[in-house]
PDBQT receptor file of N, H, CA, C and O in Angstrom, charges set to zero:
ATOM      1  N   MET A   1       0.497  -1.092  -0.637  1.00  0.00    +0.000 N 
ATOM      2  CA  MET A   1      -0.049  -0.243   0.174  1.00  0.00    +0.000 C 
ATOM      3  C   MET A   1       0.918   1.132  -0.095  1.00  0.00    +0.000 C 
ATOM      4  O   MET A   1       1.806   1.382   0.719  1.00  0.00    +0.000 OA
ATOM      5  N   ASN A   2       0.715   1.965  -1.212  1.00  0.00    +0.000 N 
ATOM      6  H   ASN A   2      -0.007   1.763  -1.873  1.00  0.00    +0.000 HD
ATOM      7  CA  ASN A   2       1.349   3.247  -1.174  1.00  0.00    +0.000 C 
ATOM      8  C   ASN A   2       0.918   4.560   0.046  1.00  0.00    +0.000 C 
ATOM      9  O   ASN A   2      -0.244   4.961  -0.028  1.00  0.00    +0.000 OA
ATOM     10  N   LYS A   3       1.411   4.908   0.631  1.00  0.00    +0.000 N 
ATOM     11  H   LYS A   3       2.354   4.583   0.691  1.00  0.00    +0.000 HD
ATOM     12  CA  LYS A   3       0.714   5.899   1.988  1.00  0.00    +0.000 C 
ATOM     13  C   LYS A   3       1.323   7.621   1.259  1.00  0.00    +0.000 C 
ATOM     14  O   LYS A   3       1.337   8.641   1.949  1.00  0.00    +0.000 OA
ATOM     15  N   ILE A   4       1.660   7.592   0.151  1.00  0.00    +0.000 N 
ATOM     16  H   ILE A   4       1.649   6.764  -0.410  1.00  0.00    +0.000 HD
ATOM     17  CA  ILE A   4       2.435   8.944   0.409  1.00  0.00    +0.000 C 
ATOM     18  C   ILE A   4       1.428   9.326  -1.016  1.00  0.00    +0.000 C 
ATOM     19  O   ILE A   4       1.691   8.702  -2.044  1.00  0.00    +0.000 OA
ATOM     20  N   PHE A   5       0.439  10.216  -1.044  1.00  0.00    +0.000 N 
ATOM     21  H   PHE A   5       0.225  10.723  -0.209  1.00  0.00    +0.000 HD
ATOM     22  CA  PHE A   5      -0.486  10.536  -1.902  1.00  0.00    +0.000 C 
ATOM     23  C   PHE A   5      -0.391  11.938  -2.552  1.00  0.00    +0.000 C 
ATOM     24  O   PHE A   5       0.096  12.727  -1.741  1.00  0.00    +0.000 OA
ATOM     25  N   PRO A   6      -0.667  12.475  -3.651  1.00  0.00    +0.000 N 
ATOM     26  CA  PRO A   6      -0.372  13.779  -4.154  1.00  0.00    +0.000 C 
ATOM     27  C   PRO A   6      -1.482  14.709  -3.518  1.00  0.00    +0.000 C 
ATOM     28  O   PRO A   6      -1.153  15.756  -2.962  1.00  0.00    +0.000 OA
ATOM     29  N   ASN A   7      -2.638  14.361  -3.597  1.00  0.00    +0.000 N 
ATOM     30  H   ASN A   7      -2.905  13.510  -4.049  1.00  0.00    +0.000 HD
ATOM     31  CA  ASN A   7      -3.559  15.295  -2.662  1.00  0.00    +0.000 C 
ATOM     32  C   ASN A   7      -4.929  14.379  -1.648  1.00  0.00    +0.000 C 
ATOM     33  O   ASN A   7      -5.564  13.342  -1.837  1.00  0.00    +0.000 OA
ATOM     34  N   ALA A   8      -4.909  15.239  -0.753  1.00  0.00    +0.000 N 
ATOM     35  H   ALA A   8      -4.393  16.082  -0.599  1.00  0.00    +0.000 HD
ATOM     36  CA  ALA A   8      -6.346  15.031   0.127  1.00  0.00    +0.000 C 
ATOM     37  C   ALA A   8      -7.348  13.859  -0.490  1.00  0.00    +0.000 C 
ATOM     38  O   ALA A   8      -7.636  12.887   0.208  1.00  0.00    +0.000 OA
ATOM     39  N   ARG A   9      -7.861  14.006  -1.842  1.00  0.00    +0.000 N 
ATOM     40  H   ARG A   9      -7.627  14.795  -2.409  1.00  0.00    +0.000 HD
ATOM     41  CA  ARG A   9      -8.939  13.363  -2.493  1.00  0.00    +0.000 C 
ATOM     42  C   ARG A   9      -8.366  12.182  -2.812  1.00  0.00    +0.000 C 
ATOM     43  O   ARG A   9      -8.535  11.115  -2.220  1.00  0.00    +0.000 OA
ATOM     44  N   ALA A  10      -7.644  12.399  -3.813  1.00  0.00    +0.000 N 
ATOM     45  H   ALA A  10      -7.507  13.265  -4.293  1.00  0.00    +0.000 HD
ATOM     46  CA  ALA A  10      -6.405  10.986  -3.495  1.00  0.00    +0.000 C 
ATOM     47  C   ALA A  10      -6.542  10.217  -1.856  1.00  0.00    +0.000 C 
ATOM     48  O   ALA A  10      -7.015   9.097  -1.658  1.00  0.00    +0.000 OA
ATOM     49  N   ALA A  11      -6.284  10.657  -1.360  1.00  0.00    +0.000 N 
ATOM     50  H   ALA A  11      -5.901  11.567  -1.521  1.00  0.00    +0.000 HD
ATOM     51  CA  ALA A  11      -5.623   9.749   0.045  1.00  0.00    +0.000 C 
ATOM     52  C   ALA A  11      -7.708   9.018   0.442  1.00  0.00    +0.000 C 
ATOM     53  O   ALA A  11      -7.792   7.912   0.978  1.00  0.00    +0.000 OA
ATOM     54  N   LEU A  12      -8.840   9.675   0.150  1.00  0.00    +0.000 N 
ATOM     55  H   LEU A  12      -8.772  10.573  -0.285  1.00  0.00    +0.000 HD
ATOM     56  CA  LEU A  12     -10.000   9.661   0.720  1.00  0.00    +0.000 C 
ATOM     57  C   LEU A  12     -10.596   8.701  -0.455  1.00  0.00    +0.000 C 
ATOM     58  O   LEU A  12     -11.074   7.613  -0.136  1.00  0.00    +0.000 OA
ATOM     59  N   GLU A  13     -10.576   8.942  -1.247  1.00  0.00    +0.000 N 
ATOM     60  H   GLU A  13     -10.188   9.826  -1.506  1.00  0.00    +0.000 HD
ATOM     61  CA  GLU A  13     -11.275   8.175  -2.873  1.00  0.00    +0.000 C 
ATOM     62  C   GLU A  13     -11.393   6.302  -2.700  1.00  0.00    +0.000 C 
ATOM     63  O   GLU A  13     -12.284   5.617  -3.203  1.00  0.00    +0.000 OA
ATOM     64  N   ASP A  14     -10.747   6.017  -2.229  1.00  0.00    +0.000 N 
ATOM     65  H   ASP A  14     -10.024   6.574  -1.821  1.00  0.00    +0.000 HD
ATOM     66  CA  ASP A  14     -11.302   4.558  -2.939  1.00  0.00    +0.000 C 
ATOM     67  C   ASP A  14     -11.507   4.017  -1.218  1.00  0.00    +0.000 C 
ATOM     68  O   ASP A  14     -11.386   2.801  -1.067  1.00  0.00    +0.000 OA
ATOM     69  N   ILE A  15     -11.842   4.952   0.210  1.00  0.00    +0.000 N 
ATOM     70  H   ILE A  15     -11.940   5.939   0.087  1.00  0.00    +0.000 HD
ATOM     71  CA  ILE A  15     -12.169   4.454   1.544  1.00  0.00    +0.000 C 
ATOM     72  C   ILE A  15     -13.156   5.301   1.741  1.00  0.00    +0.000 C 
ATOM     73  O   ILE A  15     -13.488   4.910   2.860  1.00  0.00    +0.000 OA
ATOM     74  N   MET A  16     -13.891   6.181   1.497  1.00  0.00    +0.000 N 
ATOM     75  H   MET A  16     -13.622   6.498   0.588  1.00  0.00    +0.000 HD
ATOM     76  CA  MET A  16     -14.581   6.688   1.686  1.00  0.00    +0.000 C 
ATOM     77  C   MET A  16     -16.400   6.508   1.300  1.00  0.00    +0.000 C 
ATOM     78  O   MET A  16     -16.923   6.468   0.187  1.00  0.00    +0.000 OA
ATOM     79  N   LYS A  17     -16.996   6.434   2.543  1.00  0.00    +0.000 N 
ATOM     80  H   LYS A  17     -16.571   6.467   3.447  1.00  0.00    +0.000 HD
ATOM     81  CA  LYS A  17     -18.184   5.281   2.087  1.00  0.00    +0.000 C 
ATOM     82  C   LYS A  17     -19.296   6.180   2.556  1.00  0.00    +0.000 C 
ATOM     83  O   LYS A  17     -19.098   6.955   3.492  1.00  0.00    +0.000 OA
ATOM     84  N   ASP A  18     -20.548   6.100   1.896  1.00  0.00    +0.000 N 
ATOM     85  H   ASP A  18     -20.708   5.470   1.136  1.00  0.00    +0.000 HD
ATOM     86  CA  ASP A  18     -22.166   6.597   2.273  1.00  0.00    +0.000 C 
ATOM     87  C   ASP A  18     -22.099   5.932   3.723  1.00  0.00    +0.000 C 
ATOM     88  O   ASP A  18     -21.822   4.756   3.959  1.00  0.00    +0.000 OA
ATOM     89  N   GLY A  19     -22.414   6.942   4.654  1.00  0.00    +0.000 N 
ATOM     90  H   GLY A  19     -22.639   7.898   4.462  1.00  0.00    +0.000 HD
ATOM     91  CA  GLY A  19     -23.277   6.052   6.182  1.00  0.00    +0.000 C 
ATOM     92  C   GLY A  19     -21.816   6.243   6.967  1.00  0.00    +0.000 C 
ATOM     93  O   GLY A  19     -22.059   6.609   8.117  1.00  0.00    +0.000 OA
ATOM     94  N   GLN A  20     -20.440   6.123   6.745  1.00  0.00    +0.000 N 
ATOM     95  H   GLN A  20     -20.243   5.825   5.810  1.00  0.00    +0.000 HD
ATOM     96  CA  GLN A  20     -19.746   6.217   7.785  1.00  0.00    +0.000 C 
ATOM     97  C   GLN A  20     -19.630   6.916   9.261  1.00  0.00    +0.000 C 
ATOM     98  O   GLN A  20     -20.659   7.399   9.734  1.00  0.00    +0.000 OA
ATOM     99  N   THR A  21     -18.451   6.984   9.976  1.00  0.00    +0.000 N 
ATOM    100  H   THR A  21     -17.616   6.592   9.592  1.00  0.00    +0.000 HD
ATOM    101  CA  THR A  21     -19.119   7.638  10.955  1.00  0.00    +0.000 C 
ATOM    102  C   THR A  21     -17.512   7.541  11.207  1.00  0.00    +0.000 C 
ATOM    103  O   THR A  21     -16.772   6.693  11.705  1.00  0.00    +0.000 OA
ATOM    104  N   ILE A  22     -17.281   9.227  10.438  1.00  0.00    +0.000 N 
ATOM    105  H   ILE A  22     -17.883   9.917  10.034  1.00  0.00    +0.000 HD
ATOM    106  CA  ILE A  22     -15.756   9.747  11.278  1.00  0.00    +0.000 C 
ATOM    107  C   ILE A  22     -15.185  10.534  11.818  1.00  0.00    +0.000 C 
ATOM    108  O   ILE A  22     -15.843  11.569  11.917  1.00  0.00    +0.000 OA
ATOM    109  N   ALA A  23     -13.838  10.602  12.428  1.00  0.00    +0.000 N 
ATOM    110  H   ALA A  23     -13.303   9.761  12.348  1.00  0.00    +0.000 HD
ATOM    111  CA  ALA A  23     -13.770  11.621  13.687  1.00  0.00    +0.000 C 
ATOM    112  C   ALA A  23     -12.871  12.396  13.054  1.00  0.00    +0.000 C 
ATOM    113  O   ALA A  23     -12.041  12.091  12.197  1.00  0.00    +0.000 OA
ATOM    114  N   VAL A  24     -13.322  14.287  13.982  1.00  0.00    +0.000 N 
ATOM    115  H   VAL A  24     -13.996  14.535  14.678  1.00  0.00    +0.000 HD
ATOM    116  CA  VAL A  24     -12.546  15.064  12.742  1.00  0.00    +0.000 C 
ATOM    117  C   VAL A  24     -11.680  15.503  14.226  1.00  0.00    +0.000 C 
ATOM    118  O   VAL A  24     -12.236  15.413  15.320  1.00  0.00    +0.000 OA
ATOM    119  N   GLY A  25     -10.104  16.034  14.052  1.00  0.00    +0.000 N 
ATOM    120  H   GLY A  25      -9.653  16.107  13.163  1.00  0.00    +0.000 HD
ATOM    121  CA  GLY A  25      -9.837  16.549  14.894  1.00  0.00    +0.000 C 
ATOM    122  C   GLY A  25      -9.397  17.734  15.301  1.00  0.00    +0.000 C 
ATOM    123  O   GLY A  25     -10.446  18.246  14.911  1.00  0.00    +0.000 OA
ATOM    124  N   GLY A  26      -8.669  18.859  15.829  1.00  0.00    +0.000 N 
ATOM    125  H   GLY A  26      -7.816  18.443  16.145  1.00  0.00    +0.000 HD
ATOM    126  CA  GLY A  26      -8.559  20.020  15.667  1.00  0.00    +0.000 C 
ATOM    127  C   GLY A  26      -9.581  20.472  17.312  1.00  0.00    +0.000 C 
ATOM    128  O   GLY A  26     -10.204  19.769  18.109  1.00  0.00    +0.000 OA
ATOM    129  N   PHE A  27      -9.259  22.295  17.205  1.00  0.00    +0.000 N 
ATOM    130  H   PHE A  27      -8.754  22.865  16.558  1.00  0.00    +0.000 HD
ATOM    131  CA  PHE A  27      -9.773  22.888  18.103  1.00  0.00    +0.000 C 
ATOM    132  C   PHE A  27     -10.882  23.852  18.001  1.00  0.00    +0.000 C 
ATOM    133  O   PHE A  27     -10.351  24.916  18.316  1.00  0.00    +0.000 OA
ATOM    134  N   GLY A  28     -12.251  24.109  17.712  1.00  0.00    +0.000 N 
ATOM    135  H   GLY A  28     -12.683  23.244  17.455  1.00  0.00    +0.000 HD
ATOM    136  CA  GLY A  28     -13.113  25.096  17.544  1.00  0.00    +0.000 C 
ATOM    137  C   GLY A  28     -12.528  24.984  15.269  1.00  0.00    +0.000 C 
ATOM    138  O   GLY A  28     -12.557  24.158  14.356  1.00  0.00    +0.000 OA
ATOM    139  N   LEU A  29     -12.095  26.468  15.512  1.00  0.00    +0.000 N 
ATOM    140  H   LEU A  29     -12.072  27.139  16.253  1.00  0.00    +0.000 HD
ATOM    141  CA  LEU A  29     -11.132  26.429  13.737  1.00  0.00    +0.000 C 
ATOM    142  C   LEU A  29     -10.079  26.581  13.457  1.00  0.00    +0.000 C 
ATOM    143  O   LEU A  29      -9.640  27.240  12.514  1.00  0.00    +0.000 OA
ATOM    144  N   CYS A  30      -9.326  25.786  14.511  1.00  0.00    +0.000 N 
ATOM    145  H   CYS A  30      -9.682  25.250  15.277  1.00  0.00    +0.000 HD
ATOM    146  CA  CYS A  30      -7.892  25.912  14.892  1.00  0.00    +0.000 C 
ATOM    147  C   CYS A  30      -7.489  24.891  14.365  1.00  0.00    +0.000 C 
ATOM    148  O   CYS A  30      -8.317  24.025  14.647  1.00  0.00    +0.000 OA
ATOM    149  N   GLY A  31      -6.392  24.301  13.523  1.00  0.00    +0.000 N 
ATOM    150  H   GLY A  31      -5.719  25.004  13.294  1.00  0.00    +0.000 HD
ATOM    151  CA  GLY A  31      -5.964  23.067  13.371  1.00  0.00    +0.000 C 
ATOM    152  C   GLY A  31      -6.859  21.726  12.399  1.00  0.00    +0.000 C 
ATOM    153  O   GLY A  31      -6.514  20.652  11.906  1.00  0.00    +0.000 OA
ATOM    154  N   ILE A  32      -7.723  22.253  12.454  1.00  0.00    +0.000 N 
ATOM    155  H   ILE A  32      -8.003  23.125  12.855  1.00  0.00    +0.000 HD
ATOM    156  CA  ILE A  32      -8.662  21.574  11.472  1.00  0.00    +0.000 C 
ATOM    157  C   ILE A  32      -8.286  21.054  10.523  1.00  0.00    +0.000 C 
ATOM    158  O   ILE A  32      -7.649  21.915   9.916  1.00  0.00    +0.000 OA
ATOM    159  N   PRO A  33      -8.262  19.585   9.640  1.00  0.00    +0.000 N 
ATOM    160  CA  PRO A  33      -7.957  19.290   8.365  1.00  0.00    +0.000 C 
ATOM    161  C   PRO A  33      -8.785  19.349   7.238  1.00  0.00    +0.000 C 
ATOM    162  O   PRO A  33      -9.234  18.414   6.575  1.00  0.00    +0.000 OA
ATOM    163  N   GLU A  34      -8.999  21.075   7.036  1.00  0.00    +0.000 N 
ATOM    164  H   GLU A  34      -8.633  21.834   7.575  1.00  0.00    +0.000 HD
ATOM    165  CA  GLU A  34      -9.348  21.635   5.564  1.00  0.00    +0.000 C 
ATOM    166  C   GLU A  34      -9.064  20.562   4.575  1.00  0.00    +0.000 C 
ATOM    167  O   GLU A  34     -10.005  19.816   4.306  1.00  0.00    +0.000 OA
ATOM    168  N   ALA A  35      -8.113  20.395   4.086  1.00  0.00    +0.000 N 
ATOM    169  H   ALA A  35      -7.348  21.001   4.304  1.00  0.00    +0.000 HD
ATOM    170  CA  ALA A  35      -7.991  19.973   2.606  1.00  0.00    +0.000 C 
ATOM    171  C   ALA A  35      -8.637  18.851   2.476  1.00  0.00    +0.000 C 
ATOM    172  O   ALA A  35      -9.023  18.515   1.356  1.00  0.00    +0.000 OA
ATOM    173  N   LEU A  36      -8.977  17.729   4.054  1.00  0.00    +0.000 N 
ATOM    174  H   LEU A  36      -8.663  18.002   4.964  1.00  0.00    +0.000 HD
ATOM    175  CA  LEU A  36      -9.635  16.633   4.109  1.00  0.00    +0.000 C 
ATOM    176  C   LEU A  36     -11.284  16.708   3.860  1.00  0.00    +0.000 C 
ATOM    177  O   LEU A  36     -12.120  16.049   3.242  1.00  0.00    +0.000 OA
ATOM    178  N   ILE A  37     -11.258  18.045   4.807  1.00  0.00    +0.000 N 
ATOM    179  H   ILE A  37     -10.579  18.581   5.309  1.00  0.00    +0.000 HD
ATOM    180  CA  ILE A  37     -12.826  18.129   4.885  1.00  0.00    +0.000 C 
ATOM    181  C   ILE A  37     -13.073  18.653   2.770  1.00  0.00    +0.000 C 
ATOM    182  O   ILE A  37     -13.648  18.273   1.750  1.00  0.00    +0.000 OA
ATOM    183  N   ALA A  38     -12.584  19.220   3.044  1.00  0.00    +0.000 N 
ATOM    184  H   ALA A  38     -12.117  19.529   3.872  1.00  0.00    +0.000 HD
ATOM    185  CA  ALA A  38     -13.080  19.798   1.663  1.00  0.00    +0.000 C 
ATOM    186  C   ALA A  38     -13.099  18.150   0.455  1.00  0.00    +0.000 C 
ATOM    187  O   ALA A  38     -13.965  17.913  -0.388  1.00  0.00    +0.000 OA
ATOM    188  N   ALA A  39     -12.180  17.498   0.697  1.00  0.00    +0.000 N 
ATOM    189  H   ALA A  39     -11.477  17.690   1.382  1.00  0.00    +0.000 HD
ATOM    190  CA  ALA A  39     -11.903  16.384  -0.282  1.00  0.00    +0.000 C 
ATOM    191  C   ALA A  39     -13.297  15.684   0.447  1.00  0.00    +0.000 C 
ATOM    192  O   ALA A  39     -14.124  15.359  -0.405  1.00  0.00    +0.000 OA
ATOM    193  N   VAL A  40     -13.439  15.583   0.930  1.00  0.00    +0.000 N 
ATOM    194  H   VAL A  40     -12.767  15.847   1.622  1.00  0.00    +0.000 HD
ATOM    195  CA  VAL A  40     -14.861  14.398   1.831  1.00  0.00    +0.000 C 
ATOM    196  C   VAL A  40     -15.817  15.420   0.941  1.00  0.00    +0.000 C 
ATOM    197  O   VAL A  40     -15.736  14.694  -0.050  1.00  0.00    +0.000 OA
ATOM    198  N   LYS A  41     -16.409  16.189   0.615  1.00  0.00    +0.000 N 
ATOM    199  H   LYS A  41     -16.475  16.779   1.420  1.00  0.00    +0.000 HD
ATOM    200  CA  LYS A  41     -17.330  17.129   0.207  1.00  0.00    +0.000 C 
ATOM    201  C   LYS A  41     -17.412  16.976  -1.744  1.00  0.00    +0.000 C 
ATOM    202  O   LYS A  41     -18.250  16.552  -2.540  1.00  0.00    +0.000 OA
ATOM    203  N   GLU A  42     -16.058  17.577  -1.844  1.00  0.00    +0.000 N 
ATOM    204  H   GLU A  42     -15.378  17.922  -1.198  1.00  0.00    +0.000 HD
ATOM    205  CA  GLU A  42     -15.654  16.671  -3.171  1.00  0.00    +0.000 C 
ATOM    206  C   GLU A  42     -16.694  15.818  -3.846  1.00  0.00    +0.000 C 
ATOM    207  O   GLU A  42     -17.596  15.910  -4.679  1.00  0.00    +0.000 OA
ATOM    208  N   LEU A  43     -15.846  14.549  -2.707  1.00  0.00    +0.000 N 
ATOM    209  H   LEU A  43     -15.114  14.474  -2.031  1.00  0.00    +0.000 HD
ATOM    210  CA  LEU A  43     -16.332  12.501  -3.119  1.00  0.00    +0.000 C 
ATOM    211  C   LEU A  43     -17.792  13.062  -2.637  1.00  0.00    +0.000 C 
ATOM    212  O   LEU A  43     -18.075  11.957  -2.175  1.00  0.00    +0.000 OA
ATOM    213  N   GLY A  44     -18.649  13.630  -2.427  1.00  0.00    +0.000 N 
ATOM    214  H   GLY A  44     -18.418  14.528  -2.802  1.00  0.00    +0.000 HD
ATOM    215  CA  GLY A  44     -20.274  13.532  -2.480  1.00  0.00    +0.000 C 
ATOM    216  C   GLY A  44     -20.127  12.639  -1.565  1.00  0.00    +0.000 C 
ATOM    217  O   GLY A  44     -20.975  11.794  -1.851  1.00  0.00    +0.000 OA
ATOM    218  N   THR A  45     -19.481  12.237  -0.478  1.00  0.00    +0.000 N 
ATOM    219  H   THR A  45     -18.792  12.924  -0.246  1.00  0.00    +0.000 HD
ATOM    220  CA  THR A  45     -19.907  11.439   0.419  1.00  0.00    +0.000 C 
ATOM    221  C   THR A  45     -21.308  11.992   1.361  1.00  0.00    +0.000 C 
ATOM    222  O   THR A  45     -21.291  12.987   2.084  1.00  0.00    +0.000 OA
ATOM    223  N   LYS A  46     -22.586  11.009   1.129  1.00  0.00    +0.000 N 
ATOM    224  H   LYS A  46     -22.599  10.200   0.541  1.00  0.00    +0.000 HD
ATOM    225  CA  LYS A  46     -23.171  10.879   2.016  1.00  0.00    +0.000 C 
ATOM    226  C   LYS A  46     -23.833  10.092   3.679  1.00  0.00    +0.000 C 
ATOM    227  O   LYS A  46     -23.550   9.026   4.226  1.00  0.00    +0.000 OA
ATOM    228  N   ASN A  47     -24.744  11.157   4.042  1.00  0.00    +0.000 N 
ATOM    229  H   ASN A  47     -24.974  12.023   3.597  1.00  0.00    +0.000 HD
ATOM    230  CA  ASN A  47     -25.144  10.007   5.228  1.00  0.00    +0.000 C 
ATOM    231  C   ASN A  47     -24.274  10.189   6.533  1.00  0.00    +0.000 C 
ATOM    232  O   ASN A  47     -24.911  10.031   7.575  1.00  0.00    +0.000 OA
ATOM    233  N   LEU A  48     -22.740  10.538   6.687  1.00  0.00    +0.000 N 
ATOM    234  H   LEU A  48     -22.223  10.666   5.841  1.00  0.00    +0.000 HD
ATOM    235  CA  LEU A  48     -22.029  10.326   7.554  1.00  0.00    +0.000 C 
ATOM    236  C   LEU A  48     -22.079  11.027   9.102  1.00  0.00    +0.000 C 
ATOM    237  O   LEU A  48     -22.687  12.041   9.443  1.00  0.00    +0.000 OA
ATOM    238  N   THR A  49     -21.413  10.327   9.737  1.00  0.00    +0.000 N 
ATOM    239  H   THR A  49     -20.918   9.504   9.460  1.00  0.00    +0.000 HD
ATOM    240  CA  THR A  49     -21.742  11.175  11.347  1.00  0.00    +0.000 C 
ATOM    241  C   THR A  49     -20.649  11.178  11.532  1.00  0.00    +0.000 C 
ATOM    242  O   THR A  49     -19.944  10.184  11.354  1.00  0.00    +0.000 OA
ATOM    243  N   ALA A  50     -20.050  12.767  12.107  1.00  0.00    +0.000 N 
ATOM    244  H   ALA A  50     -20.623  13.574  12.252  1.00  0.00    +0.000 HD
ATOM    245  CA  ALA A  50     -19.092  13.182  12.344  1.00  0.00    +0.000 C 
ATOM    246  C   ALA A  50     -18.456  13.498  13.811  1.00  0.00    +0.000 C 
ATOM    247  O   ALA A  50     -18.666  14.571  14.377  1.00  0.00    +0.000 OA
ATOM    248  N   ILE A  51     -17.664  12.467  14.368  1.00  0.00    +0.000 N 
ATOM    249  H   ILE A  51     -17.493  11.595  13.908  1.00  0.00    +0.000 HD
ATOM    250  CA  ILE A  51     -17.065  12.888  15.639  1.00  0.00    +0.000 C 
ATOM    251  C   ILE A  51     -16.424  14.256  15.960  1.00  0.00    +0.000 C 
ATOM    252  O   ILE A  51     -15.469  14.112  15.197  1.00  0.00    +0.000 OA
ATOM    253  N   SER A  52     -16.278  15.125  16.350  1.00  0.00    +0.000 N 
ATOM    254  H   SER A  52     -17.054  15.242  16.970  1.00  0.00    +0.000 HD
ATOM    255  CA  SER A  52     -15.938  16.364  16.790  1.00  0.00    +0.000 C 
ATOM    256  C   SER A  52     -16.237  17.233  17.735  1.00  0.00    +0.000 C 
ATOM    257  O   SER A  52     -17.392  17.659  17.759  1.00  0.00    +0.000 OA
ATOM    258  N   ASN A  53     -15.489  17.593  18.508  1.00  0.00    +0.000 N 
ATOM    259  H   ASN A  53     -14.550  17.247  18.489  1.00  0.00    +0.000 HD
ATOM    260  CA  ASN A  53     -15.205  18.755  19.643  1.00  0.00    +0.000 C 
ATOM    261  C   ASN A  53     -16.148  20.281  19.328  1.00  0.00    +0.000 C 
ATOM    262  O   ASN A  53     -16.463  21.066  20.222  1.00  0.00    +0.000 OA
ATOM    263  N   ASN A  54     -16.522  20.475  17.704  1.00  0.00    +0.000 N 
ATOM    264  H   ASN A  54     -16.266  19.837  16.978  1.00  0.00    +0.000 HD
ATOM    265  CA  ASN A  54     -17.360  21.486  16.825  1.00  0.00    +0.000 C 
ATOM    266  C   ASN A  54     -17.431  21.087  15.580  1.00  0.00    +0.000 C 
ATOM    267  O   ASN A  54     -16.806  20.355  14.812  1.00  0.00    +0.000 OA
ATOM    268  N   ALA A  55     -18.500  21.865  15.583  1.00  0.00    +0.000 N 
ATOM    269  H   ALA A  55     -19.007  22.460  16.206  1.00  0.00    +0.000 HD
ATOM    270  CA  ALA A  55     -18.856  21.973  13.642  1.00  0.00    +0.000 C 
ATOM    271  C   ALA A  55     -18.430  23.009  12.900  1.00  0.00    +0.000 C 
ATOM    272  O   ALA A  55     -18.661  23.056  11.692  1.00  0.00    +0.000 OA
ATOM    273  N   GLY A  56     -17.788  23.913  13.521  1.00  0.00    +0.000 N 
ATOM    274  H   GLY A  56     -17.600  23.875  14.502  1.00  0.00    +0.000 HD
ATOM    275  CA  GLY A  56     -17.266  24.752  12.554  1.00  0.00    +0.000 C 
ATOM    276  C   GLY A  56     -17.889  25.834  12.142  1.00  0.00    +0.000 C 
ATOM    277  O   GLY A  56     -18.446  26.011  13.225  1.00  0.00    +0.000 OA
ATOM    278  N   VAL A  57     -18.190  26.521  11.641  1.00  0.00    +0.000 N 
ATOM    279  H   VAL A  57     -17.737  26.378  10.761  1.00  0.00    +0.000 HD
ATOM    280  CA  VAL A  57     -19.307  27.410  11.418  1.00  0.00    +0.000 C 
ATOM    281  C   VAL A  57     -19.898  27.229   9.498  1.00  0.00    +0.000 C 
ATOM    282  O   VAL A  57     -19.473  26.429   8.664  1.00  0.00    +0.000 OA
ATOM    283  N   ASP A  58     -21.090  28.416   9.320  1.00  0.00    +0.000 N 
ATOM    284  H   ASP A  58     -21.434  29.066   9.998  1.00  0.00    +0.000 HD
ATOM    285  CA  ASP A  58     -21.198  28.230   7.460  1.00  0.00    +0.000 C 
ATOM    286  C   ASP A  58     -20.005  28.410   6.669  1.00  0.00    +0.000 C 
ATOM    287  O   ASP A  58     -19.250  29.351   6.422  1.00  0.00    +0.000 OA
ATOM    288  N   ASP A  59     -20.086  27.258   6.372  1.00  0.00    +0.000 N 
ATOM    289  H   ASP A  59     -20.699  26.494   6.572  1.00  0.00    +0.000 HD
ATOM    290  CA  ASP A  59     -19.305  27.685   4.603  1.00  0.00    +0.000 C 
ATOM    291  C   ASP A  59     -17.389  27.191   5.158  1.00  0.00    +0.000 C 
ATOM    292  O   ASP A  59     -16.383  27.349   4.467  1.00  0.00    +0.000 OA
ATOM    293  N   PHE A  60     -17.463  26.612   6.550  1.00  0.00    +0.000 N 
ATOM    294  H   PHE A  60     -18.281  26.484   7.112  1.00  0.00    +0.000 HD
ATOM    295  CA  PHE A  60     -15.901  26.865   6.951  1.00  0.00    +0.000 C 
ATOM    296  C   PHE A  60     -15.832  25.552   8.097  1.00  0.00    +0.000 C 
ATOM    297  O   PHE A  60     -16.707  25.547   8.964  1.00  0.00    +0.000 OA
ATOM    298  N   GLY A  61     -14.955  24.618   8.100  1.00  0.00    +0.000 N 
ATOM    299  H   GLY A  61     -14.245  24.622   7.396  1.00  0.00    +0.000 HD
ATOM    300  CA  GLY A  61     -14.769  23.955   8.879  1.00  0.00    +0.000 C 
ATOM    301  C   GLY A  61     -15.695  22.256   8.000  1.00  0.00    +0.000 C 
ATOM    302  O   GLY A  61     -15.696  21.928   6.814  1.00  0.00    +0.000 OA
ATOM    303  N   LEU A  62     -16.310  21.604   9.138  1.00  0.00    +0.000 N 
ATOM    304  H   LEU A  62     -16.310  21.871  10.102  1.00  0.00    +0.000 HD
ATOM    305  CA  LEU A  62     -17.569  20.774   8.986  1.00  0.00    +0.000 C 
ATOM    306  C   LEU A  62     -18.531  21.346   8.971  1.00  0.00    +0.000 C 
ATOM    307  O   LEU A  62     -19.604  20.775   9.165  1.00  0.00    +0.000 OA
ATOM    308  N   GLY A  63     -18.467  22.247   8.808  1.00  0.00    +0.000 N 
ATOM    309  H   GLY A  63     -17.596  22.711   8.650  1.00  0.00    +0.000 HD
ATOM    310  CA  GLY A  63     -19.921  22.695   8.174  1.00  0.00    +0.000 C 
ATOM    311  C   GLY A  63     -20.261  23.543   7.531  1.00  0.00    +0.000 C 
ATOM    312  O   GLY A  63     -21.116  24.427   7.596  1.00  0.00    +0.000 OA
ATOM    313  N   ILE A  64     -18.713  22.891   6.138  1.00  0.00    +0.000 N 
ATOM    314  H   ILE A  64     -18.018  22.173   6.085  1.00  0.00    +0.000 HD
ATOM    315  CA  ILE A  64     -19.524  23.071   4.770  1.00  0.00    +0.000 C 
ATOM    316  C   ILE A  64     -19.844  21.549   4.202  1.00  0.00    +0.000 C 
ATOM    317  O   ILE A  64     -19.605  21.314   3.018  1.00  0.00    +0.000 OA
ATOM    318  N   LEU A  65     -20.357  20.578   5.010  1.00  0.00    +0.000 N 
ATOM    319  H   LEU A  65     -20.552  20.769   5.972  1.00  0.00    +0.000 HD
ATOM    320  CA  LEU A  65     -20.050  18.980   4.775  1.00  0.00    +0.000 C 
ATOM    321  C   LEU A  65     -21.998  19.337   5.270  1.00  0.00    +0.000 C 
ATOM    322  O   LEU A  65     -22.793  18.401   5.361  1.00  0.00    +0.000 OA
TER     323      LEU A  65
């Protein structure tokens, strides 16, 4: 398994499935995995359950999902 990917989308495209539970790190809007969150949105994954200490705000952080 190659563990080096050219971008966040490539890292997720074979493992993200509808209905998954994901844990998202960060504190508030600091230190969040912005590229990974954007990749989840681009992939169109649906019905996710996100475990996080903060859902972000509209159009930023987990709020974009």
